[in-house]
mmCIF file of the C-alpha atoms, coordinates in Angstrom:
data_MODEL
# 
_entry.id   MODEL 
# 
loop_
_atom_site.group_PDB 
_atom_site.id 
_atom_site.type_symbol 
_atom_site.label_atom_id 
_atom_site.label_alt_id 
_atom_site.label_comp_id 
_atom_site.label_asym_id 
_atom_site.label_entity_id 
_atom_site.label_seq_id 
_atom_site.pdbx_PDB_ins_code 
_atom_site.Cartn_x 
_atom_site.Cartn_y 
_atom_site.Cartn_z 
_atom_site.occupancy 
_atom_site.B_iso_or_equiv 
_atom_site.pdbx_formal_charge 
_atom_site.auth_seq_id 
_atom_site.auth_comp_id 
_atom_site.auth_asym_id 
_atom_site.auth_atom_id 
_atom_site.pdbx_PDB_model_num 
ATOM 1   C CA . MET A 1 1   ? -8.329  7.884   20.062  1.00 0.00 ? 1   MET A CA 1 
ATOM 2   C CA . LYS A 1 2   ? -5.022  6.144   20.710  1.00 0.00 ? 2   LYS A CA 1 
ATOM 3   C CA . LEU A 1 3   ? -6.598  2.726   20.255  1.00 0.00 ? 3   LEU A CA 1 
ATOM 4   C CA . ILE A 1 4   ? -8.457  3.744   17.096  1.00 0.00 ? 4   ILE A CA 1 
ATOM 5   C CA . SER A 1 5   ? -5.321  5.216   15.526  1.00 0.00 ? 5   SER A CA 1 
ATOM 6   C CA . ARG A 1 6   ? -3.378  2.055   16.421  1.00 0.00 ? 6   ARG A CA 1 
ATOM 7   C CA . ILE A 1 7   ? -6.080  -0.197  14.938  1.00 0.00 ? 7   ILE A CA 1 
ATOM 8   C CA . VAL A 1 8   ? -6.051  1.827   11.713  1.00 0.00 ? 8   VAL A CA 1 
ATOM 9   C CA . ALA A 1 9   ? -2.261  2.195   11.484  1.00 0.00 ? 9   ALA A CA 1 
ATOM 10  C CA . THR A 1 10  ? -1.643  -1.502  12.108  1.00 0.00 ? 10  THR A CA 1 
ATOM 11  C CA . VAL A 1 11  ? -4.676  -2.585  10.021  1.00 0.00 ? 11  VAL A CA 1 
ATOM 12  C CA . PHE A 1 12  ? -6.426  -4.409  12.833  1.00 0.00 ? 12  PHE A CA 1 
ATOM 13  C CA . PHE A 1 13  ? -3.044  -5.419  14.321  1.00 0.00 ? 13  PHE A CA 1 
ATOM 14  C CA . ALA A 1 14  ? -1.722  -7.148  11.180  1.00 0.00 ? 14  ALA A CA 1 
ATOM 15  C CA . GLY A 1 15  ? 1.335   -4.944  11.636  1.00 0.00 ? 15  GLY A CA 1 
ATOM 16  C CA . TYR A 1 16  ? 2.201   -6.898  14.773  1.00 0.00 ? 16  TYR A CA 1 
ATOM 17  C CA . SER A 1 17  ? 3.153   -9.899  12.665  1.00 0.00 ? 17  SER A CA 1 
ATOM 18  C CA . PRO A 1 18  ? 6.522   -11.167 13.903  1.00 0.00 ? 18  PRO A CA 1 
ATOM 19  C CA . PHE A 1 19  ? 7.571   -11.906 10.326  1.00 0.00 ? 19  PHE A CA 1 
ATOM 20  C CA . ALA A 1 20  ? 7.638   -9.249  7.570   1.00 0.00 ? 20  ALA A CA 1 
ATOM 21  C CA . PRO A 1 21  ? 4.815   -6.970  8.764   1.00 0.00 ? 21  PRO A CA 1 
ATOM 22  C CA . GLY A 1 22  ? 5.035   -4.887  5.562   1.00 0.00 ? 22  GLY A CA 1 
ATOM 23  C CA . THR A 1 23  ? 4.494   -7.956  3.438   1.00 0.00 ? 23  THR A CA 1 
ATOM 24  C CA . VAL A 1 24  ? 1.591   -8.985  5.662   1.00 0.00 ? 24  VAL A CA 1 
ATOM 25  C CA . GLY A 1 25  ? 0.064   -5.513  5.280   1.00 0.00 ? 25  GLY A CA 1 
ATOM 26  C CA . SER A 1 26  ? 0.436   -5.743  1.499   1.00 0.00 ? 26  SER A CA 1 
ATOM 27  C CA . ALA A 1 27  ? -1.193  -9.193  1.564   1.00 0.00 ? 27  ALA A CA 1 
ATOM 28  C CA . VAL A 1 28  ? -4.123  -7.770  3.543   1.00 0.00 ? 28  VAL A CA 1 
ATOM 29  C CA . GLY A 1 29  ? -4.537  -5.078  0.877   1.00 0.00 ? 29  GLY A CA 1 
ATOM 30  C CA . LEU A 1 30  ? -4.488  -7.713  -1.862  1.00 0.00 ? 30  LEU A CA 1 
ATOM 31  C CA . ALA A 1 31  ? -6.936  -9.941  0.032   1.00 0.00 ? 31  ALA A CA 1 
ATOM 32  C CA . VAL A 1 32  ? -9.437  -7.098  0.492   1.00 0.00 ? 32  VAL A CA 1 
ATOM 33  C CA . TYR A 1 33  ? -9.151  -6.216  -3.189  1.00 0.00 ? 33  TYR A CA 1 
ATOM 34  C CA . TRP A 1 34  ? -9.667  -9.811  -4.217  1.00 0.00 ? 34  TRP A CA 1 
ATOM 35  C CA . ALA A 1 35  ? -12.535 -10.459 -1.791  1.00 0.00 ? 35  ALA A CA 1 
ATOM 36  C CA . VAL A 1 36  ? -14.675 -7.399  -2.533  1.00 0.00 ? 36  VAL A CA 1 
ATOM 37  C CA . PRO A 1 37  ? -16.585 -7.720  -5.803  1.00 0.00 ? 37  PRO A CA 1 
ATOM 38  C CA . GLY A 1 38  ? -16.443 -4.581  -7.913  1.00 0.00 ? 38  GLY A CA 1 
ATOM 39  C CA . PHE A 1 39  ? -13.587 -3.086  -5.906  1.00 0.00 ? 39  PHE A CA 1 
ATOM 40  C CA . SER A 1 40  ? -11.931 -1.359  -8.846  1.00 0.00 ? 40  SER A CA 1 
ATOM 41  C CA . GLY A 1 41  ? -12.062 1.846   -10.852 1.00 0.00 ? 41  GLY A CA 1 
ATOM 42  C CA . LEU A 1 42  ? -13.620 4.817   -9.099  1.00 0.00 ? 42  LEU A CA 1 
ATOM 43  C CA . MET A 1 43  ? -14.456 2.853   -5.941  1.00 0.00 ? 43  MET A CA 1 
ATOM 44  C CA . LEU A 1 44  ? -10.821 1.743   -5.594  1.00 0.00 ? 44  LEU A CA 1 
ATOM 45  C CA . ALA A 1 45  ? -9.486  5.247   -6.308  1.00 0.00 ? 45  ALA A CA 1 
ATOM 46  C CA . LEU A 1 46  ? -11.790 6.842   -3.735  1.00 0.00 ? 46  LEU A CA 1 
ATOM 47  C CA . SER A 1 47  ? -10.932 4.144   -1.181  1.00 0.00 ? 47  SER A CA 1 
ATOM 48  C CA . CYS A 1 48  ? -7.212  4.806   -1.756  1.00 0.00 ? 48  CYS A CA 1 
ATOM 49  C CA . ALA A 1 49  ? -7.687  8.535   -1.229  1.00 0.00 ? 49  ALA A CA 1 
ATOM 50  C CA . LEU A 1 50  ? -9.817  8.114   1.887   1.00 0.00 ? 50  LEU A CA 1 
ATOM 51  C CA . LEU A 1 51  ? -7.546  5.514   3.485   1.00 0.00 ? 51  LEU A CA 1 
ATOM 52  C CA . PHE A 1 52  ? -4.504  7.625   2.564   1.00 0.00 ? 52  PHE A CA 1 
ATOM 53  C CA . PHE A 1 53  ? -5.703  10.618  4.591   1.00 0.00 ? 53  PHE A CA 1 
ATOM 54  C CA . ILE A 1 54  ? -6.956  8.465   7.461   1.00 0.00 ? 54  ILE A CA 1 
ATOM 55  C CA . GLY A 1 55  ? -3.575  6.696   7.352   1.00 0.00 ? 55  GLY A CA 1 
ATOM 56  C CA . VAL A 1 56  ? -1.686  10.003  7.590   1.00 0.00 ? 56  VAL A CA 1 
ATOM 57  C CA . TRP A 1 57  ? -3.624  10.797  10.759  1.00 0.00 ? 57  TRP A CA 1 
ATOM 58  C CA . ALA A 1 58  ? -3.216  7.303   12.262  1.00 0.00 ? 58  ALA A CA 1 
ATOM 59  C CA . ALA A 1 59  ? 0.489   7.068   11.424  1.00 0.00 ? 59  ALA A CA 1 
ATOM 60  C CA . THR A 1 60  ? 1.104   10.517  12.918  1.00 0.00 ? 60  THR A CA 1 
ATOM 61  C CA . GLU A 1 61  ? -0.564  9.437   16.151  1.00 0.00 ? 61  GLU A CA 1 
ATOM 62  C CA . VAL A 1 62  ? 1.330   6.131   16.399  1.00 0.00 ? 62  VAL A CA 1 
ATOM 63  C CA . GLU A 1 63  ? 4.644   7.808   15.587  1.00 0.00 ? 63  GLU A CA 1 
ATOM 64  C CA . LYS A 1 64  ? 4.224   9.982   18.688  1.00 0.00 ? 64  LYS A CA 1 
ATOM 65  C CA . SER A 1 65  ? 4.814   6.931   20.873  1.00 0.00 ? 65  SER A CA 1 
ATOM 66  C CA . GLU A 1 66  ? 6.893   4.675   18.596  1.00 0.00 ? 66  GLU A CA 1 
ATOM 67  C CA . GLY A 1 67  ? 9.118   7.002   16.575  1.00 0.00 ? 67  GLY A CA 1 
ATOM 68  C CA . HIS A 1 68  ? 9.315   7.576   12.841  1.00 0.00 ? 68  HIS A CA 1 
ATOM 69  C CA . ASP A 1 69  ? 7.746   4.921   10.595  1.00 0.00 ? 69  ASP A CA 1 
ATOM 70  C CA . PRO A 1 70  ? 7.785   1.905   12.915  1.00 0.00 ? 70  PRO A CA 1 
ATOM 71  C CA . PRO A 1 71  ? 7.327   -1.455  11.142  1.00 0.00 ? 71  PRO A CA 1 
ATOM 72  C CA . ARG A 1 72  ? 3.966   -1.971  12.895  1.00 0.00 ? 72  ARG A CA 1 
ATOM 73  C CA . ILE A 1 73  ? 2.393   0.734   10.736  1.00 0.00 ? 73  ILE A CA 1 
ATOM 74  C CA . VAL A 1 74  ? 1.105   -1.118  7.670   1.00 0.00 ? 74  VAL A CA 1 
ATOM 75  C CA . VAL A 1 75  ? -1.844  0.998   6.532   1.00 0.00 ? 75  VAL A CA 1 
ATOM 76  C CA . ASP A 1 76  ? 0.625   2.522   4.069   1.00 0.00 ? 76  ASP A CA 1 
ATOM 77  C CA . GLU A 1 77  ? 1.229   -0.907  2.526   1.00 0.00 ? 77  GLU A CA 1 
ATOM 78  C CA . VAL A 1 78  ? -2.508  -1.421  2.055   1.00 0.00 ? 78  VAL A CA 1 
ATOM 79  C CA . VAL A 1 79  ? -2.824  1.914   0.250   1.00 0.00 ? 79  VAL A CA 1 
ATOM 80  C CA . GLY A 1 80  ? 0.311   1.292   -1.830  1.00 0.00 ? 80  GLY A CA 1 
ATOM 81  C CA . MET A 1 81  ? -0.967  -2.152  -2.807  1.00 0.00 ? 81  MET A CA 1 
ATOM 82  C CA . TRP A 1 82  ? -4.326  -0.672  -3.840  1.00 0.00 ? 82  TRP A CA 1 
ATOM 83  C CA . VAL A 1 83  ? -2.555  1.998   -5.910  1.00 0.00 ? 83  VAL A CA 1 
ATOM 84  C CA . THR A 1 84  ? -0.679  -0.781  -7.716  1.00 0.00 ? 84  THR A CA 1 
ATOM 85  C CA . LEU A 1 85  ? -3.872  -2.788  -8.213  1.00 0.00 ? 85  LEU A CA 1 
ATOM 86  C CA . TYR A 1 86  ? -5.581  0.246   -9.725  1.00 0.00 ? 86  TYR A CA 1 
ATOM 87  C CA . PHE A 1 87  ? -3.392  -0.416  -12.784 1.00 0.00 ? 87  PHE A CA 1 
ATOM 88  C CA . ALA A 1 88  ? -4.279  -4.124  -12.948 1.00 0.00 ? 88  ALA A CA 1 
ATOM 89  C CA . PRO A 1 89  ? -6.779  -5.463  -15.499 1.00 0.00 ? 89  PRO A CA 1 
ATOM 90  C CA . SER A 1 90  ? -10.350 -5.588  -14.261 1.00 0.00 ? 90  SER A CA 1 
ATOM 91  C CA . ASP A 1 91  ? -10.627 -9.347  -14.911 1.00 0.00 ? 91  ASP A CA 1 
ATOM 92  C CA . ARG A 1 92  ? -8.616  -9.992  -11.713 1.00 0.00 ? 92  ARG A CA 1 
ATOM 93  C CA . TYR A 1 93  ? -6.560  -12.720 -13.355 1.00 0.00 ? 93  TYR A CA 1 
ATOM 94  C CA . TRP A 1 94  ? -4.567  -14.274 -10.515 1.00 0.00 ? 94  TRP A CA 1 
ATOM 95  C CA . LEU A 1 95  ? -1.230  -13.984 -12.304 1.00 0.00 ? 95  LEU A CA 1 
ATOM 96  C CA . TRP A 1 96  ? -1.528  -10.196 -12.590 1.00 0.00 ? 96  TRP A CA 1 
ATOM 97  C CA . MET A 1 97  ? -2.556  -9.958  -8.933  1.00 0.00 ? 97  MET A CA 1 
ATOM 98  C CA . ILE A 1 98  ? 0.543   -11.884 -7.859  1.00 0.00 ? 98  ILE A CA 1 
ATOM 99  C CA . GLY A 1 99  ? 2.637   -9.748  -10.215 1.00 0.00 ? 99  GLY A CA 1 
ATOM 100 C CA . ALA A 1 100 ? 1.181   -6.581  -8.700  1.00 0.00 ? 100 ALA A CA 1 
ATOM 101 C CA . PHE A 1 101 ? 1.979   -7.861  -5.215  1.00 0.00 ? 101 PHE A CA 1 
ATOM 102 C CA . LEU A 1 102 ? 5.576   -8.771  -6.081  1.00 0.00 ? 102 LEU A CA 1 
ATOM 103 C CA . LEU A 1 103 ? 6.225   -5.528  -7.956  1.00 0.00 ? 103 LEU A CA 1 
ATOM 104 C CA . PHE A 1 104 ? 4.834   -3.453  -5.109  1.00 0.00 ? 104 PHE A CA 1 
ATOM 105 C CA . ARG A 1 105 ? 6.984   -5.264  -2.548  1.00 0.00 ? 105 ARG A CA 1 
ATOM 106 C CA . ILE A 1 106 ? 10.087  -4.786  -4.728  1.00 0.00 ? 106 ILE A CA 1 
ATOM 107 C CA . PHE A 1 107 ? 9.538   -1.047  -5.139  1.00 0.00 ? 107 PHE A CA 1 
ATOM 108 C CA . ASP A 1 108 ? 8.533   -0.621  -1.500  1.00 0.00 ? 108 ASP A CA 1 
ATOM 109 C CA . ILE A 1 109 ? 11.749  -2.318  -0.364  1.00 0.00 ? 109 ILE A CA 1 
ATOM 110 C CA . LEU A 1 110 ? 14.155  -0.799  -2.924  1.00 0.00 ? 110 LEU A CA 1 
ATOM 111 C CA . LYS A 1 111 ? 12.656  2.702   -2.689  1.00 0.00 ? 111 LYS A CA 1 
ATOM 112 C CA . PRO A 1 112 ? 13.971  4.207   -5.956  1.00 0.00 ? 112 PRO A CA 1 
ATOM 113 C CA . PHE A 1 113 ? 14.077  7.992   -6.271  1.00 0.00 ? 113 PHE A CA 1 
ATOM 114 C CA . PRO A 1 114 ? 11.969  9.818   -5.116  1.00 0.00 ? 114 PRO A CA 1 
ATOM 115 C CA . VAL A 1 115 ? 10.322  7.075   -3.018  1.00 0.00 ? 115 VAL A CA 1 
ATOM 116 C CA . GLY A 1 116 ? 13.086  6.950   -0.400  1.00 0.00 ? 116 GLY A CA 1 
ATOM 117 C CA . ARG A 1 117 ? 13.368  10.709  -0.187  1.00 0.00 ? 117 ARG A CA 1 
ATOM 118 C CA . SER A 1 118 ? 9.637   11.084  0.399   1.00 0.00 ? 118 SER A CA 1 
ATOM 119 C CA . GLN A 1 119 ? 10.027  9.326   3.750   1.00 0.00 ? 119 GLN A CA 1 
ATOM 120 C CA . ARG A 1 120 ? 11.554  12.572  5.032   1.00 0.00 ? 120 ARG A CA 1 
ATOM 121 C CA . LEU A 1 121 ? 8.187   14.290  4.866   1.00 0.00 ? 121 LEU A CA 1 
ATOM 122 C CA . PRO A 1 122 ? 6.901   15.198  8.328   1.00 0.00 ? 122 PRO A CA 1 
ATOM 123 C CA . ALA A 1 123 ? 4.842   12.861  10.487  1.00 0.00 ? 123 ALA A CA 1 
ATOM 124 C CA . GLY A 1 124 ? 2.445   10.458  8.818   1.00 0.00 ? 124 GLY A CA 1 
ATOM 125 C CA . TRP A 1 125 ? 2.936   12.097  5.415   1.00 0.00 ? 125 TRP A CA 1 
ATOM 126 C CA . GLY A 1 126 ? 6.339   10.460  5.022   1.00 0.00 ? 126 GLY A CA 1 
ATOM 127 C CA . VAL A 1 127 ? 4.928   7.104   6.070   1.00 0.00 ? 127 VAL A CA 1 
ATOM 128 C CA . MET A 1 128 ? 2.120   7.204   3.526   1.00 0.00 ? 128 MET A CA 1 
ATOM 129 C CA . VAL A 1 129 ? 3.597   9.025   0.524   1.00 0.00 ? 129 VAL A CA 1 
ATOM 130 C CA . ASP A 1 130 ? 6.513   6.644   -0.014  1.00 0.00 ? 130 ASP A CA 1 
ATOM 131 C CA . ASP A 1 131 ? 4.143   3.701   -0.431  1.00 0.00 ? 131 ASP A CA 1 
ATOM 132 C CA . VAL A 1 132 ? 1.883   5.604   -2.815  1.00 0.00 ? 132 VAL A CA 1 
ATOM 133 C CA . LEU A 1 133 ? 4.942   6.396   -4.947  1.00 0.00 ? 133 LEU A CA 1 
ATOM 134 C CA . ALA A 1 134 ? 6.114   2.764   -4.760  1.00 0.00 ? 134 ALA A CA 1 
ATOM 135 C CA . GLY A 1 135 ? 2.594   1.759   -5.829  1.00 0.00 ? 135 GLY A CA 1 
ATOM 136 C CA . LEU A 1 136 ? 2.772   4.109   -8.816  1.00 0.00 ? 136 LEU A CA 1 
ATOM 137 C CA . TYR A 1 137 ? 6.120   2.647   -9.877  1.00 0.00 ? 137 TYR A CA 1 
ATOM 138 C CA . ALA A 1 138 ? 4.773   -0.888  -9.456  1.00 0.00 ? 138 ALA A CA 1 
ATOM 139 C CA . GLY A 1 139 ? 1.582   -0.046  -11.339 1.00 0.00 ? 139 GLY A CA 1 
ATOM 140 C CA . PHE A 1 140 ? 3.555   1.420   -14.225 1.00 0.00 ? 140 PHE A CA 1 
ATOM 141 C CA . PHE A 1 141 ? 5.754   -1.673  -14.483 1.00 0.00 ? 141 PHE A CA 1 
ATOM 142 C CA . LEU A 1 142 ? 2.712   -3.928  -14.171 1.00 0.00 ? 142 LEU A CA 1 
ATOM 143 C CA . ARG A 1 143 ? 1.139   -2.176  -17.172 1.00 0.00 ? 143 ARG A CA 1 
ATOM 144 C CA . LEU A 1 144 ? 4.409   -2.631  -19.082 1.00 0.00 ? 144 LEU A CA 1 
ATOM 145 C CA . LEU A 1 145 ? 4.365   -6.350  -18.315 1.00 0.00 ? 145 LEU A CA 1 
ATOM 146 C CA . ILE A 1 146 ? 0.753   -6.644  -19.358 1.00 0.00 ? 146 ILE A CA 1 
ATOM 147 C CA . TRP A 1 147 ? 1.483   -4.804  -22.599 1.00 0.00 ? 147 TRP A CA 1 
ATOM 148 C CA . PHE A 1 148 ? 4.524   -6.998  -23.255 1.00 0.00 ? 148 PHE A CA 1 
ATOM 149 C CA . PHE A 1 149 ? 2.703   -10.282 -22.645 1.00 0.00 ? 149 PHE A CA 1 
ATOM 150 C CA . GLN A 1 150 ? -0.759  -9.435  -23.917 1.00 0.00 ? 150 GLN A CA 1 
ATOM 151 C CA . GLY A 1 151 ? -0.201  -6.506  -26.236 1.00 0.00 ? 151 GLY A CA 1 
ATOM 152 C CA . SER A 1 152 ? -2.937  -4.444  -24.556 1.00 0.00 ? 152 SER A CA 1 
# 
């Protein structure tokens, strides 16, 4: 079980990237979204929910040996990125995908209230919830940008 939880938490070891593992995890989330046809709407929402709960378990297990929220855990970035992308237009226009990525990274790094505070939740909950909240912030601002530039 240790190996399985590590594979999940690090998203097949993407979290071992020597440079910006959180950004790499977010990029993996974006790449999966982009590569899987029809990965939107209900399918995306259900995938977020499922990976969220699996991520809580995996992060809890990895934290037992590596301490609270080690940078190697990037399953939270994948879920947060998918939450952000849930708010993106279904046409998958590349500019909105890049915007979603940048907005998510900004909110994940800055951690505005209550994102930062949510990290205090116990075990894997704190690891996962902060990225879901950052994804919600990013998704909201993405919709604002889309409305501003497209009027829809």
